[in-house]
C-alpha positions in Angstrom: -178.1 7.2 27.0 -179.0 6.4 30.9 -180.1 9.7 32.5 -177.8 11.1 35.3 -178.9 10.8 38.8 -179.7 13.7 40.8 -176.8 15.4 43.0 -179.2 17.5 45.1 -182.8 16.3 46.3 -185.3 18.0 48.6 -186.2 15.5 51.5 -189.8 15.0 51.9 -190.3 18.3 50.0 -189.3 21.2 52.0 -189.9 20.1 55.4 -188.5 23.3 57.3 -190.9 25.4 55.3 -194.1 23.3 55.2 -195.4 20.0 56.5 -193.6 17.0 55.2 -194.8 14.8 52.3 -197.7 17.1 51.3 -198.3 19.2 48.2 -197.6 22.2 50.1 -193.9 20.7 51.2 -193.6 20.1 47.2 -194.5 23.5 46.2 -192.2 25.1 48.7 -189.3 22.9 47.5 -189.9 24.2 44.0 -189.9 27.8 45.3 -186.5 27.3 46.8 -185.2 26.1 43.4 -185.1 22.3 43.9 -185.4 20.4 40.7 -185.7 16.8 42.5 -187.6 16.1 45.5 -187.8 13.0 47.7 -191.2 11.7 49.1 -192.5 8.6 50.8 -195.4 6.6 49.4 -197.6 4.1 51.6 -200.8 2.2 50.6 -203.9 2.2 52.5 -206.0 -0.8 53.5 -208.1 -0.4 50.3 -205.3 0.1 47.9 -205.0 4.0 47.7 -201.4 5.1 47.5 -200.8 8.3 49.6 -197.7 10.0 50.9 -196.6 9.4 54.6 -193.2 8.8 56.3 -194.0 7.0 59.4 -195.8 3.9 59.7 -198.0 5.4 62.2 -200.3 8.6 61.7 -199.6 10.2 65.1 -196.7 12.5 64.6 -197.9 14.4 61.2 -201.4 14.1 61.3 -204.4 14.4 63.9 -205.1 10.7 63.3 -203.7 7.8 65.3 -202.4 4.3 64.7 -201.1 2.2 61.5 -201.8 4.1 58.5 -201.6 1.3 56.4 -204.6 -0.5 58.5 -207.1 2.4 57.6 -209.1 2.9 54.4 -208.6 6.0 52.3 -211.9 7.7 53.2 -210.8 7.8 57.0 -207.2 9.0 55.7 -208.5 11.6 53.6 -210.3 13.3 56.4 -207.2 13.9 58.4 -205.2 17.1 58.9 -201.9 16.8 57.9 -200.8 20.4 58.4 -201.7 21.7 61.7 -198.9 20.0 63.7 -196.6 22.1 61.7 -198.1 25.5 61.7 -201.7 27.0 62.1 -201.4 28.4 58.5 -201.2 24.8 57.4 -204.4 23.6 59.0 -206.5 21.5 56.7 -203.8 20.3 54.5 -204.6 16.8 53.7 -202.6 13.6 52.8 -201.5 13.9 49.4 -202.5 10.9 47.1 -199.7 9.6 44.5 -201.6 10.4 41.2 -202.2 14.2 42.6 -198.4 14.3 43.6 -197.3 13.2 40.3 -199.5 15.7 38.5 -198.0 18.6 40.7 -194.4 17.4 39.9 -195.5 17.8 36.3 -196.8 21.3 37.1 -193.4 22.3 38.9 -191.2 20.5 36.5 -190.0 18.6 39.7 -188.3 15.3 39.2 -188.7 12.7 42.1 -187.1 9.9 44.3 -190.1 7.9 45.3 -189.2 5.9 48.4 -191.5 2.8 48.9 -192.7 2.9 52.4 -193.9 -0.7 53.5 -196.1 -0.9 56.9 -197.5 -4.1 58.5 -196.1 -6.4 56.0 -197.5 -5.2 52.8 -194.0 -4.8 51.2 -194.6 -6.7 48.1 -198.0 -4.7 47.3 -196.5 -1.2 47.9 -193.8 -2.1 45.5 -196.1 -3.5 42.9 -198.7 -0.8 43.2 -196.4 2.2 43.2 -194.3 0.9 40.3 -197.5 0.4 38.2 -198.8 3.8 39.1 -195.7 5.4 38.1 -195.4 3.7 34.5 -199.0 4.8 34.1 -198.7 8.4 35.5 -195.2 9.7 35.2 -195.0 12.6 32.8 -192.4 11.6 30.0 -191.2 15.4 29.8 -189.9 14.9 33.5 -186.6 13.0 34.0 -187.4 9.2 35.0 -188.1 9.0 38.7 -186.0 6.8 41.0 -187.8 4.2 43.2 -186.1 3.6 46.5 -186.7 1.7 49.7 -185.0 -0.1 52.7 -187.1 -3.2 51.8 -185.7 -5.5 49.4 -188.9 -7.3 49.1 -190.7 -4.1 47.8 -187.8 -3.4 45.5 -188.2 -6.8 44.0 -191.9 -6.4 43.5 -191.4 -3.1 41.8 -188.8 -4.7 39.5 -191.2 -7.3 38.5 -194.1 -4.7 38.0 -192.1 -2.3 36.0 -188.4 -3.6 35.0 -187.7 -0.2 33.2 -188.0 2.0 36.3 -184.7 2.7 38.0 -184.4 1.4 41.7 -182.0 2.2 44.7 -181.4 0.5 48.0 -181.5 2.3 51.2 -179.4 1.6 54.0 -178.6 2.9 57.3 -174.9 1.7 58.2 -173.4 0.0 55.2 -174.2 -3.5 55.6 -171.8 -6.4 54.6 -174.3 -7.7 52.2 -175.2 -4.4 50.3 -173.6 -5.4 47.0 -175.4 -8.6 46.7 -178.7 -6.9 47.9 -178.4 -4.0 45.6 -177.5 -6.3 42.6 -180.5 -8.8 43.3 -182.9 -5.7 42.8 -180.8 -4.3 39.8 -180.3 -1.3 41.6 -178.6 1.7 40.0 -177.5 3.6 43.2 -176.9 3.2 47.0 -178.6 5.6 49.6 -176.9 5.7 53.0 -177.1 7.5 56.3 -174.3 10.0 56.0 -173.7 9.9 59.8 -172.5 6.5 59.5 -170.4 7.0 56.5 -166.7 7.0 56.6 -164.1 7.4 54.0 -163.3 3.7 53.8 -166.8 2.8 53.3 -167.5 5.3 50.8 -164.5 4.2 48.8 -165.8 0.3 49.1 -169.2 1.5 47.4 -167.1 3.5 44.6 -164.8 0.5 44.0 -168.1 -1.2 42.7 -168.6 1.8 40.4 -172.0 2.2 42.1 -173.2 5.8 42.7 -173.5 6.6 46.5 -176.2 9.2 47.6 -176.2 10.4 51.3 -179.0 11.5 53.5 -179.7 13.8 55.3 -176.9 16.3 54.5 -177.8 19.9 55.6 -174.4 21.5 56.1 -172.4 23.0 53.0 -169.0 21.8 54.8 -170.3 18.5 55.4 -171.3 18.2 51.8 -167.8 19.4 50.8 -166.3 16.5 52.9 -168.6 13.8 51.7 -168.1 14.9 48.1 -164.3 14.4 48.8 -165.0 10.8 49.7 -166.8 10.1 46.3 -170.3 10.7 47.3 -172.2 11.6 44.4 -175.4 13.4 45.8 -177.3 14.5 48.8 -180.9 14.3 50.3 -181.2 17.7 52.2 -183.6 19.7 54.3 -181.6 22.8 53.2 -181.9 22.7 49.3 -181.6 26.4 49.5 -178.2 26.5 51.3 -176.7 23.7 49.4 -177.6 25.1 46.0 -175.8 28.3 46.9 -172.8 26.1 47.8 -172.4 23.9 44.9 
């Protein structure tokens, strides 16, 4: 039996309560009652997998420039918490193996977004998929690998065909169905601000699960549900948990 997909996913951990994509953010998500969390994984120049959303370091660390161009020993020394609040000074970029271990400790399932940068799409897809197969705890629900990059998803499928995959899109492109089919994706993840009832209906007509990001209003979640949207990425997991 195919495991069900999540209906509520904490976006980058709990980014309103702790610096996004850090161990602290995942702990905060669990405290708020999340059972699924989404986080973004990149690859350092020397092949270390770590959490970061932006291609560059500038917004969420005290570093600068393209993260994928830096070796891990440089990335590991960066402060990834002070930008958010003084209480998080010294929070470090999190390596994927440490994140997976924390997910097991917190009983937290995961949507792992593949985040290529600088043309390393295939390496990110391959290496993340291989690491997840090796490290993911059997007692947690199977993870979901998602990406805007078709190349990363193809590489993930080649490395670990049994892992579930999802295609991320902003607007709903005309070719979403062949793209999703090409990577054997199990769901489509779309920007909720660009969804309409007819667009959602076109996805549901293909019997494809549709998840929307980023939904922070109970009223918006209710409307999207009426359109057939199956689940939400949210910065307000506490609010949406109470409303659903």
